MMTF fields as JSON, N, C-alpha, C and O atoms, coordinates in Angstrom:
{
  "mmtfVersion": "1.0.0",
  "mmtfProducer": "UNKNOWN",
  "numBonds": 451,
  "numAtoms": 452,
  "numGroups": 113,
  "numChains": 1,
  "numModels": 1,
  "chainsPerModel": [1],
  "groupsPerChain": [113],
  "chainIdList": ["A"],
  "bondAtomList": [4, 2, 8, 6, 12, 10, 16, 14, 20, 18, 24, 22, 28, 26, 32, 30, 36, 34, 40, 38, 44, 42, 48, 46, 52, 50, 56, 54, 60, 58, 64, 62, 68, 66, 72, 70, 76, 74, 80, 78, 84, 82, 88, 86, 92, 90, 96, 94, 100, 98, 104, 102, 108, 106, 112, 110, 116, 114, 120, 118, 124, 122, 128, 126, 132, 130, 136, 134, 140, 138, 144, 142, 148, 146, 152, 150, 156, 154, 160, 158, 164, 162, 168, 166, 172, 170, 176, 174, 180, 178, 184, 182, 188, 186, 192, 190, 196, 194, 200, 198, 204, 202, 208, 206, 212, 210, 216, 214, 220, 218, 224, 222, 228, 226, 232, 230, 236, 234, 240, 238, 244, 242, 248, 246, 252, 250, 256, 254, 260, 258, 264, 262, 268, 266, 272, 270, 276, 274, 280, 278, 284, 282, 288, 286, 292, 290, 296, 294, 300, 298, 304, 302, 308, 306, 312, 310, 316, 314, 320, 318, 324, 322, 328, 326, 332, 330, 336, 334, 340, 338, 344, 342, 348, 346, 352, 350, 356, 354, 360, 358, 364, 362, 368, 366, 372, 370, 376, 374, 380, 378, 384, 382, 388, 386, 392, 390, 396, 394, 400, 398, 404, 402, 408, 406, 412, 410, 416, 414, 420, 418, 424, 422, 428, 426, 432, 430, 436, 434, 440, 438, 444, 442, 448, 446],
  "bondOrderList": [1, 1, 1, 1, 1, 1, 1, 1, 1, 1, 1, 1, 1, 1, 1, 1, 1, 1, 1, 1, 1, 1, 1, 1, 1, 1, 1, 1, 1, 1, 1, 1, 1, 1, 1, 1, 1, 1, 1, 1, 1, 1, 1, 1, 1, 1, 1, 1, 1, 1, 1, 1, 1, 1, 1, 1, 1, 1, 1, 1, 1, 1, 1, 1, 1, 1, 1, 1, 1, 1, 1, 1, 1, 1, 1, 1, 1, 1, 1, 1, 1, 1, 1, 1, 1, 1, 1, 1, 1, 1, 1, 1, 1, 1, 1, 1, 1, 1, 1, 1, 1, 1, 1, 1, 1, 1, 1, 1, 1, 1, 1, 1],
  "groupList": [{"groupName": "MET", "atomNameList": ["N", "CA", "C", "O"], "elementList": ["N", "C", "C", "O"], "formalChargeList": [0, 0, 0, 0], "bondAtomList": [1, 0, 2, 1, 3, 2], "bondOrderList": [1, 1, 2], "singleLetterCode": "M", "chemCompType": "L-PEPTIDE LINKING"}, {"groupName": "LEU", "atomNameList": ["N", "CA", "C", "O"], "elementList": ["N", "C", "C", "O"], "formalChargeList": [0, 0, 0, 0], "bondAtomList": [1, 0, 2, 1, 3, 2], "bondOrderList": [1, 1, 2], "singleLetterCode": "L", "chemCompType": "L-PEPTIDE LINKING"}, {"groupName": "ASN", "atomNameList": ["N", "CA", "C", "O"], "elementList": ["N", "C", "C", "O"], "formalChargeList": [0, 0, 0, 0], "bondAtomList": [1, 0, 2, 1, 3, 2], "bondOrderList": [1, 1, 2], "singleLetterCode": "N", "chemCompType": "L-PEPTIDE LINKING"}, {"groupName": "LYS", "atomNameList": ["N", "CA", "C", "O"], "elementList": ["N", "C", "C", "O"], "formalChargeList": [0, 0, 0, 0], "bondAtomList": [1, 0, 2, 1, 3, 2], "bondOrderList": [1, 1, 2], "singleLetterCode": "K", "chemCompType": "L-PEPTIDE LINKING"}, {"groupName": "ARG", "atomNameList": ["N", "CA", "C", "O"], "elementList": ["N", "C", "C", "O"], "formalChargeList": [0, 0, 0, 0], "bondAtomList": [1, 0, 2, 1, 3, 2], "bondOrderList": [1, 1, 2], "singleLetterCode": "R", "chemCompType": "L-PEPTIDE LINKING"}, {"groupName": "THR", "atomNameList": ["N", "CA", "C", "O"], "elementList": ["N", "C", "C", "O"], "formalChargeList": [0, 0, 0, 0], "bondAtomList": [1, 0, 2, 1, 3, 2], "bondOrderList": [1, 1, 2], "singleLetterCode": "T", "chemCompType": "L-PEPTIDE LINKING"}, {"groupName": "PHE", "atomNameList": ["N", "CA", "C", "O"], "elementList": ["N", "C", "C", "O"], "formalChargeList": [0, 0, 0, 0], "bondAtomList": [1, 0, 2, 1, 3, 2], "bondOrderList": [1, 1, 2], "singleLetterCode": "F", "chemCompType": "L-PEPTIDE LINKING"}, {"groupName": "GLU", "atomNameList": ["N", "CA", "C", "O"], "elementList": ["N", "C", "C", "O"], "formalChargeList": [0, 0, 0, 0], "bondAtomList": [1, 0, 2, 1, 3, 2], "bondOrderList": [1, 1, 2], "singleLetterCode": "E", "chemCompType": "L-PEPTIDE LINKING"}, {"groupName": "VAL", "atomNameList": ["N", "CA", "C", "O"], "elementList": ["N", "C", "C", "O"], "formalChargeList": [0, 0, 0, 0], "bondAtomList": [1, 0, 2, 1, 3, 2], "bondOrderList": [1, 1, 2], "singleLetterCode": "V", "chemCompType": "L-PEPTIDE LINKING"}, {"groupName": "GLY", "atomNameList": ["N", "CA", "C", "O"], "elementList": ["N", "C", "C", "O"], "formalChargeList": [0, 0, 0, 0], "bondAtomList": [1, 0, 2, 1, 3, 2], "bondOrderList": [1, 1, 2], "singleLetterCode": "G", "chemCompType": "PEPTIDE LINKING"}, {"groupName": "GLN", "atomNameList": ["N", "CA", "C", "O"], "elementList": ["N", "C", "C", "O"], "formalChargeList": [0, 0, 0, 0], "bondAtomList": [1, 0, 2, 1, 3, 2], "bondOrderList": [1, 1, 2], "singleLetterCode": "Q", "chemCompType": "L-PEPTIDE LINKING"}, {"groupName": "TYR", "atomNameList": ["N", "CA", "C", "O"], "elementList": ["N", "C", "C", "O"], "formalChargeList": [0, 0, 0, 0], "bondAtomList": [1, 0, 2, 1, 3, 2], "bondOrderList": [1, 1, 2], "singleLetterCode": "Y", "chemCompType": "L-PEPTIDE LINKING"}, {"groupName": "HIS", "atomNameList": ["N", "CA", "C", "O"], "elementList": ["N", "C", "C", "O"], "formalChargeList": [0, 0, 0, 0], "bondAtomList": [1, 0, 2, 1, 3, 2], "bondOrderList": [1, 1, 2], "singleLetterCode": "H", "chemCompType": "L-PEPTIDE LINKING"}, {"groupName": "SER", "atomNameList": ["N", "CA", "C", "O"], "elementList": ["N", "C", "C", "O"], "formalChargeList": [0, 0, 0, 0], "bondAtomList": [1, 0, 2, 1, 3, 2], "bondOrderList": [1, 1, 2], "singleLetterCode": "S", "chemCompType": "L-PEPTIDE LINKING"}, {"groupName": "ASP", "atomNameList": ["N", "CA", "C", "O"], "elementList": ["N", "C", "C", "O"], "formalChargeList": [0, 0, 0, 0], "bondAtomList": [1, 0, 2, 1, 3, 2], "bondOrderList": [1, 1, 2], "singleLetterCode": "D", "chemCompType": "L-PEPTIDE LINKING"}, {"groupName": "ILE", "atomNameList": ["N", "CA", "C", "O"], "elementList": ["N", "C", "C", "O"], "formalChargeList": [0, 0, 0, 0], "bondAtomList": [1, 0, 2, 1, 3, 2], "bondOrderList": [1, 1, 2], "singleLetterCode": "I", "chemCompType": "L-PEPTIDE LINKING"}, {"groupName": "PRO", "atomNameList": ["N", "CA", "C", "O"], "elementList": ["N", "C", "C", "O"], "formalChargeList": [0, 0, 0, 0], "bondAtomList": [1, 0, 2, 1, 3, 2], "bondOrderList": [1, 1, 2], "singleLetterCode": "P", "chemCompType": "L-PEPTIDE LINKING"}, {"groupName": "TRP", "atomNameList": ["N", "CA", "C", "O"], "elementList": ["N", "C", "C", "O"], "formalChargeList": [0, 0, 0, 0], "bondAtomList": [1, 0, 2, 1, 3, 2], "bondOrderList": [1, 1, 2], "singleLetterCode": "W", "chemCompType": "L-PEPTIDE LINKING"}, {"groupName": "ALA", "atomNameList": ["N", "CA", "C", "O"], "elementList": ["N", "C", "C", "O"], "formalChargeList": [0, 0, 0, 0], "bondAtomList": [1, 0, 2, 1, 3, 2], "bondOrderList": [1, 1, 2], "singleLetterCode": "A", "chemCompType": "L-PEPTIDE LINKING"}, {"groupName": "CYS", "atomNameList": ["N", "CA", "C", "O"], "elementList": ["N", "C", "C", "O"], "formalChargeList": [0, 0, 0, 0], "bondAtomList": [1, 0, 2, 1, 3, 2], "bondOrderList": [1, 1, 2], "singleLetterCode": "C", "chemCompType": "L-PEPTIDE LINKING"}],
  "groupTypeList": [0, 1, 2, 3, 3, 2, 4, 1, 5, 3, 3, 1, 6, 2, 7, 8, 6, 7, 3, 9, 10, 2, 11, 12, 13, 14, 6, 1, 6, 13, 3, 15, 15, 3, 4, 9, 9, 13, 5, 10, 7, 13, 4, 6, 13, 6, 13, 8, 16, 5, 3, 15, 7, 3, 3, 8, 8, 3, 4, 2, 6, 1, 4, 4, 3, 9, 11, 0, 8, 15, 4, 7, 2, 17, 7, 3, 15, 3, 7, 2, 6, 14, 8, 8, 15, 15, 1, 3, 3, 14, 18, 7, 3, 1, 18, 6, 7, 7, 11, 3, 3, 7, 15, 1, 19, 1, 1, 3, 3, 18, 3, 8, 15],
  "groupIdList": [1, 2, 3, 4, 5, 6, 7, 8, 9, 10, 11, 12, 13, 14, 15, 16, 17, 18, 19, 20, 21, 22, 23, 24, 25, 26, 27, 28, 29, 30, 31, 32, 33, 34, 35, 36, 37, 38, 39, 40, 41, 42, 43, 44, 45, 46, 47, 48, 49, 50, 51, 52, 53, 54, 55, 56, 57, 58, 59, 60, 61, 62, 63, 64, 65, 66, 67, 68, 69, 70, 71, 72, 73, 74, 75, 76, 77, 78, 79, 80, 81, 82, 83, 84, 85, 86, 87, 88, 89, 90, 91, 92, 93, 94, 95, 96, 97, 98, 99, 100, 101, 102, 103, 104, 105, 106, 107, 108, 109, 110, 111, 112, 113],
  "secStructList": [7, 7, 7, 4, 4, 4, 5, 7, 7, 2, 2, 2, 2, 2, 2, 2, 2, 2, 2, 7, 3, 3, 3, 3, 7, 1, 1, 3, 3, 3, 3, 3, 3, 3, 7, 7, 1, 1, 7, 7, 7, 7, 3, 3, 3, 3, 3, 7, 7, 6, 6, 6, 7, 1, 7, 2, 2, 2, 2, 2, 2, 2, 2, 2, 2, 2, 2, 2, 2, 2, 2, 2, 6, 4, 4, 4, 1, 7, 1, 1, 3, 3, 3, 3, 3, 3, 3, 7, 6, 6, 4, 4, 4, 1, 7, 2, 2, 2, 2, 2, 2, 2, 2, 2, 2, 2, 2, 2, 2, 6, 6, 7, 7],
  "xCoordList": [-31.284, -31.582, -32.119, -31.758, -32.956, -33.488, -32.474, -31.572, -32.634, -31.81, -32.042, -33.1, -31.051, -31.15, -32.331, -32.967, -32.629, -33.732, -35.098, -36.1, -35.147, -36.387, -36.539, -37.469, -35.633, -35.719, -35.994, -35.547, -36.722, -37.031, -35.864, -35.203, -35.616, -34.615, -35.253, -36.464, -34.448, -34.958, -35.991, -37.011, -35.72, -36.646, -37.994, -39.046, -37.956, -39.185, -39.881, -41.11, -39.102, -39.665, -40.524, -41.653, -39.986, -40.721, -41.979, -43.016, -41.9, -43.066, -44.166, -45.337, -43.784, -44.755, -45.35, -46.551, -44.534, -45.007, -46.013, -46.968, -45.81, -46.716, -48.012, -49.093, -47.908, -49.049, -49.675, -50.737, -49.039, -49.505, -50.793, -51.169, -51.464, -52.688, -52.319, -51.395, -53.046, -52.738, -53.381, -54.517, -52.635, -53.152, -52.572, -51.408, -53.394, -52.983, -53.184, -54.075, -52.343, -52.585, -52.271, -52.0, -52.305, -52.07, -50.671, -50.5, -49.669, -48.291, -47.577, -46.428, -48.245, -47.612, -48.528, -49.748, -47.896, -48.585, -47.897, -46.671, -48.654, -47.996, -48.61, -49.766, -47.804, -48.205, -47.861, -46.743, -48.842, -48.646, -49.143, -50.212, -48.337, -48.72, -48.643, -47.674, -49.666, -49.657, -49.136, -49.714, -48.043, -47.457, -48.125, -48.49, -48.281, -48.836, -47.709, -46.531, -48.092, -47.084, -46.619, -47.347, -45.381, -44.837, -44.658, -44.585, -44.591, -44.467, -43.079, -42.059, -43.068, -41.827, -42.01, -43.132, -40.92, -40.986, -41.353, -41.036, -42.012, -42.391, -41.164, -40.148, -41.271, -40.168, -40.671, -41.808, -39.799, -40.174, -39.171, -38.007, -39.661, -38.809, -39.424, -40.645, -38.582, -39.025, -38.467, -37.33, -39.283, -38.853, -39.158, -40.267, -38.149, -38.317, -37.989, -36.821, -39.007, -38.765, -37.929, -37.931, -37.22, -36.403, -37.269, -36.779, -38.541, -39.452, -39.676, -39.907, -39.608, -39.806, -38.56, -38.64, -37.406, -36.147, -35.044, -34.806, -34.381, -33.351, -32.057, -31.39, -31.705, -30.416, -30.484, -31.387, -29.508, -29.452, -29.341, -29.964, -28.567, -28.366, -29.705, -29.974, -30.527, -31.818, -32.796, -33.599, -32.74, -33.606, -33.242, -34.123, -31.945, -31.508, -31.909, -32.27, -31.848, -32.256, -33.738, -34.107, -34.583, -36.015, -36.266, -37.137, -35.504, -35.617, -35.232, -35.929, -34.133, -33.664, -34.665, -34.865, -35.299, -36.331, -37.481, -38.016, -37.858, -38.914, -38.535, -39.338, -37.312, -36.848, -36.79, -37.046, -36.458, -36.408, -37.797, -37.932, -38.822, -40.199, -40.584, -41.186, -40.24, -40.551, -39.826, -40.419, -38.554, -37.761, -38.312, -38.348, -38.746, -39.3, -40.608, -40.922, -41.366, -42.679, -42.689, -43.75, -41.534, -41.403, -42.276, -42.837, -42.393, -43.155, -44.649, -45.349, -45.154, -46.569, -46.887, -48.044, -45.874, -46.076, -46.329, -45.598, -47.373, -47.727, -46.733, -46.009, -46.706, -45.777, -46.371, -47.572, -45.506, -45.865, -46.358, -47.216, -45.853, -46.213, -44.964, -43.88, -45.142, -44.123, -44.705, -45.79, -43.982, -44.521, -43.541, -42.353, -44.064, -43.304, -44.017, -45.209, -43.289, -43.861, -43.166, -41.939, -43.978, -43.473, -43.949, -45.122, -43.049, -43.41, -44.069, -43.679, -45.074, -45.753, -45.203, -44.351, -45.702, -45.297, -45.535, -46.552, -44.627, -44.64, -44.379, -44.406, -44.131, -43.815, -42.466, -42.245, -41.576, -40.25, -40.307, -39.351, -41.418, -41.558, -42.12, -42.176, -42.537, -43.124, -42.075, -40.928, -42.485, -41.644, -41.64, -42.521, -40.658, -40.522, -41.775, -42.198, -42.372, -43.561, -44.738, -45.501, -44.887, -45.956, -45.691, -46.611, -44.427, -44.003, -44.296, -44.824, -43.948, -44.191, -45.692, -46.111, -46.479, -47.926, -48.514, -49.393, -48.038, -48.504, -48.191, -49.044, -46.968, -46.574, -47.426, -47.944, -47.573, -48.358, -49.827, -50.461, -50.363, -51.755, -51.941, -52.933, -50.996, -51.052, -50.978, -51.709, -50.108, -49.977, -51.209, -51.59, -51.825, -53.071, -54.189, -54.983, -54.249, -55.266, -55.129, -56.126, -53.887, -53.608, -53.646, -53.462, -53.884, -53.953, -52.631, -52.609, -51.537, -50.207, -49.853, -49.043, -50.465, -50.291, -51.582, -51.677],
  "yCoordList": [-36.378, -35.494, -36.309, -37.473, -35.712, -36.356, -36.301, -35.462, -37.21, -37.15, -35.826, -35.213, -35.389, -34.113, -34.084, -33.043, -35.217, -35.259, -35.137, -34.879, -35.318, -35.216, -33.892, -33.725, -32.953, -31.626, -30.59, -30.735, -29.563, -28.492, -27.53, -27.196, -27.087, -26.043, -24.697, -24.61, -23.673, -22.348, -21.865, -21.282, -22.113, -21.706, -22.415, -21.78, -23.728, -24.492, -24.103, -24.064, -23.815, -23.372, -22.128, -22.054, -21.161, -19.92, -20.173, -19.561, -21.071, -21.41, -22.053, -21.692, -23.004, -23.681, -22.685, -22.721, -21.81, -20.832, -19.866, -19.456, -19.503, -18.578, -19.253, -18.686, -20.471, -21.105, -22.248, -22.747, -22.663, -23.834, -23.622, -22.496, -24.736, -24.707, -24.735, -25.443, -23.959, -23.817, -24.914, -25.318, -25.39, -26.3, -25.862, -25.47, -25.93, -25.47, -26.568, -27.409, -26.54, -27.279, -26.294, -25.122, -26.755, -25.836, -25.227, -24.06, -26.007, -25.548, -25.476, -25.038, -25.902, -25.928, -25.316, -25.265, -24.859, -24.295, -24.885, -24.992, -25.271, -25.828, -25.296, -24.874, -25.331, -25.012, -26.253, -26.765, -26.732, -27.99, -27.849, -27.293, -28.368, -28.424, -29.88, -30.581, -30.318, -31.641, -31.441, -30.688, -32.118, -32.016, -33.021, -34.116, -32.668, -33.576, -34.271, -34.104, -35.039, -35.659, -36.999, -37.709, -37.331, -38.645, -38.799, -37.816, -40.028, -40.333, -39.944, -40.425, -39.07, -38.639, -38.669, -38.578, -38.796, -38.79, -37.398, -36.397, -37.343, -36.068, -35.342, -35.962, -34.014, -33.2, -32.334, -31.863, -32.136, -31.422, -30.339, -30.388, -29.359, -28.333, -27.865, -27.756, -27.594, -27.07, -25.677, -25.396, -24.797, -23.432, -23.085, -23.298, -22.548, -22.115, -20.621, -20.244, -19.771, -18.323, -17.875, -18.512, -16.771, -16.243, -15.712, -15.56, -15.429, -15.028, -16.184, -15.966, -17.406, -18.599, -18.883, -19.128, -18.844, -19.154, -18.279, -18.305, -17.515, -16.585, -17.285, -16.862, -18.349, -19.005, -19.999, -20.832, -19.89, -20.737, -22.212, -23.062, -22.514, -23.898, -24.543, -25.685, -23.822, -24.366, -24.453, -25.384, -23.481, -23.554, -24.777, -25.49, -25.013, -26.181, -27.48, -28.451, -27.504, -28.689, -28.997, -30.152, -27.968, -28.155, -28.633, -29.47, -28.099, -28.52, -29.997, -30.763, -30.38, -31.775, -32.735, -33.837, -32.327, -33.174, -33.397, -34.501, -32.362, -32.489, -33.44, -34.281, -33.31, -34.21, -35.654, -36.584, -35.844, -37.188, -37.821, -39.009, -37.05, -37.558, -37.984, -39.041, -37.168, -37.496, -38.767, -39.646, -38.869, -40.043, -41.314, -42.357, -41.248, -42.411, -42.889, -44.078, -41.977, -42.305, -42.248, -42.101, -42.364, -42.196, -43.166, -42.785, -44.406, -45.402, -45.079, -45.573, -44.279, -43.9, -42.707, -42.492, -41.941, -40.681, -40.944, -41.695, -40.312, -40.448, -39.682, -38.815, -40.014, -39.38, -38.107, -37.853, -37.321, -36.106, -34.94, -34.186, -34.766, -33.614, -32.786, -33.327, -31.467, -30.549, -29.913, -29.333, -30.019, -29.605, -28.676, -28.974, -27.546, -26.632, -26.602, -26.301, -26.914, -26.894, -25.796, -25.746, -24.915, -23.777, -23.892, -24.17, -23.68, -23.768, -22.483, -21.385, -22.638, -21.498, -21.295, -22.05, -20.274, -19.947, -21.132, -21.817, -21.373, -22.418, -23.82, -24.779, -23.976, -25.292, -25.791, -26.997, -24.866, -25.257, -25.902, -26.554, -25.725, -26.276, -27.694, -28.333, -28.193, -29.534, -30.612, -30.474, -31.687, -32.875, -33.544, -33.281, -34.405, -35.007, -35.772, -35.665, -36.533, -37.316, -36.418, -36.742, -35.294, -34.346, -33.673, -33.462, -33.34, -32.728, -33.687, -33.287, -34.936, -35.984, -36.12, -36.207, -36.136, -36.258, -35.088, -35.285, -33.87, -32.678, -32.754, -32.444, -33.166, -33.262, -34.299, -34.034, -35.471, -36.528, -36.141, -36.451, -35.477, -35.01, -34.001, -34.056, -33.094, -32.092, -32.747, -32.354, -33.737, -34.427, -35.265, -35.386, -35.838, -36.583, -35.645, -35.973, -34.481, -33.476, -33.051, -32.803, -32.97, -32.56, -33.739, -33.556, -34.948, -36.187, -36.5, -37.024, -36.165, -36.528, -37.922, -38.625, -38.314, -39.666, -40.435, -41.6],
  "zCoordList": [59.731, 58.625, 57.45, 57.278, 56.667, 55.473, 54.341, 54.337, 53.378, 52.179, 51.479, 51.623, 50.721, 50.034, 49.063, 48.895, 48.423, 47.459, 48.144, 47.477, 49.455, 50.209, 50.948, 51.736, 50.699, 51.308, 50.222, 49.084, 50.579, 49.634, 49.497, 50.48, 48.271, 48.052, 48.39, 48.59, 48.451, 48.802, 47.777, 48.144, 46.489, 45.438, 45.605, 45.537, 45.823, 46.011, 47.309, 47.368, 48.347, 49.622, 49.411, 49.897, 48.687, 48.429, 47.617, 47.874, 46.636, 45.817, 46.659, 46.543, 47.503, 48.367, 49.353, 49.623, 49.881, 50.857, 50.232, 50.893, 48.973, 48.297, 47.845, 48.003, 47.279, 46.63, 47.426, 47.053, 48.506, 49.235, 49.997, 50.323, 50.274, 51.068, 52.551, 52.952, 53.365, 54.788, 55.621, 55.374, 56.616, 57.634, 58.974, 59.056, 60.028, 61.35, 62.383, 62.259, 63.397, 64.631, 65.756, 65.494, 66.989, 68.106, 68.088, 68.442, 67.678, 67.757, 66.41, 66.342, 65.339, 64.02, 62.965, 63.116, 61.903, 60.758, 59.537, 59.521, 58.51, 57.324, 56.042, 56.001, 55.01, 53.648, 52.833, 52.9, 52.057, 51.336, 49.907, 49.655, 48.967, 47.556, 47.109, 47.401, 46.406, 45.775, 44.362, 43.578, 44.041, 42.707, 41.775, 42.202, 40.549, 39.553, 38.802, 39.116, 37.823, 36.967, 37.486, 38.18, 37.133, 37.474, 38.988, 39.726, 39.414, 40.832, 41.339, 40.844, 42.329, 42.967, 44.469, 44.967, 45.185, 46.642, 47.138, 46.496, 48.267, 48.864, 49.395, 49.71, 49.491, 49.987, 51.134, 51.128, 52.116, 53.339, 53.678, 53.281, 54.425, 54.987, 56.304, 56.421, 57.283, 58.571, 58.741, 58.361, 59.321, 59.574, 61.024, 61.513, 61.7, 63.084, 63.126, 63.038, 63.258, 63.263, 64.462, 65.515, 64.276, 65.368, 66.508, 67.626, 66.251, 67.329, 68.301, 69.491, 67.792, 68.615, 69.447, 70.651, 68.78, 69.461, 68.872, 67.665, 69.711, 69.25, 68.844, 67.9, 69.552, 69.321, 68.164, 68.091, 67.264, 66.077, 66.455, 65.82, 67.466, 67.881, 68.264, 67.891, 68.996, 69.417, 68.259, 68.195, 67.33, 66.145, 65.3, 64.821, 65.121, 64.358, 65.051, 64.386, 66.358, 67.121, 66.887, 66.675, 66.925, 66.673, 65.246, 65.01, 64.303, 62.905, 62.759, 62.094, 63.377, 63.294, 63.913, 63.401, 65.016, 65.625, 64.65, 64.561, 63.927, 62.929, 61.81, 61.405, 61.309, 60.253, 60.749, 59.984, 62.022, 62.592, 62.595, 62.3, 62.921, 62.912, 61.497, 61.306, 60.516, 59.119, 58.704, 58.079, 59.045, 58.674, 59.306, 58.653, 60.572, 61.26, 60.625, 60.68, 60.027, 59.468, 57.94, 57.333, 57.327, 55.887, 55.086, 54.06, 55.542, 54.785, 54.748, 53.864, 55.665, 55.704, 54.8, 54.441, 54.435, 53.718, 52.233, 51.587, 51.709, 50.3, 49.439, 49.928, 48.148, 47.222, 46.622, 46.722, 46.001, 45.252, 46.099, 45.642, 47.301, 48.12, 48.428, 48.645, 48.441, 48.944, 50.188, 50.144, 51.314, 52.606, 53.319, 53.437, 53.792, 54.647, 55.992, 56.061, 57.06, 58.408, 59.204, 59.285, 59.792, 60.546, 61.986, 62.237, 62.92, 64.325, 64.794, 64.397, 65.645, 66.266, 67.676, 68.143, 68.329, 69.688, 70.624, 70.508, 71.53, 72.552, 72.003, 72.775, 70.713, 70.158, 70.674, 70.783, 70.986, 71.478, 72.857, 73.276, 73.563, 74.913, 74.918, 75.969, 73.756, 73.683, 73.894, 73.472, 74.553, 74.65, 73.276, 72.458, 73.018, 71.696, 71.275, 70.123, 72.174, 71.832, 71.459, 70.549, 72.154, 71.83, 70.482, 69.692, 70.233, 68.975, 67.818, 66.781, 68.013, 67.02, 66.733, 65.579, 67.794, 67.669, 66.886, 66.047, 67.152, 66.449, 64.953, 64.121, 64.616, 63.206, 62.487, 61.402, 63.082, 62.449, 62.316, 61.308, 63.313, 63.266, 62.128, 61.401, 61.982, 60.929, 59.548, 58.638, 59.386, 58.11, 57.778, 56.614, 58.803, 58.576, 58.151, 57.27, 58.776, 58.445, 56.985, 56.307, 56.506, 55.125, 54.155, 52.952, 54.668, 53.872, 53.166, 52.052, 53.843, 53.351, 53.857, 53.252, 54.969, 55.525, 55.315, 55.702]
}
């Protein structure tokens, strides 16, 4: 899991979801806002809809896998970004390496990495 300061709160999640710029990959969708002002660490949130996975345990597992990818690549991530990553249909079937590749590809597309 990421440190609390690197995760979005519910209020910030809603703000990013409403105002963020869209980025897509085959299995993921993201909303990203670049924050201005002083240098701060980026913040992330993962969302797994119940349409993707009905069971809470499996949704939390997919979320934790996403946070693990972010934590492993933390030194590459630029500062001052708020990122919400949402899983699309069939994302739950990806192997960890494919899931990791999708997340990193999406972040590169958004120039967060």
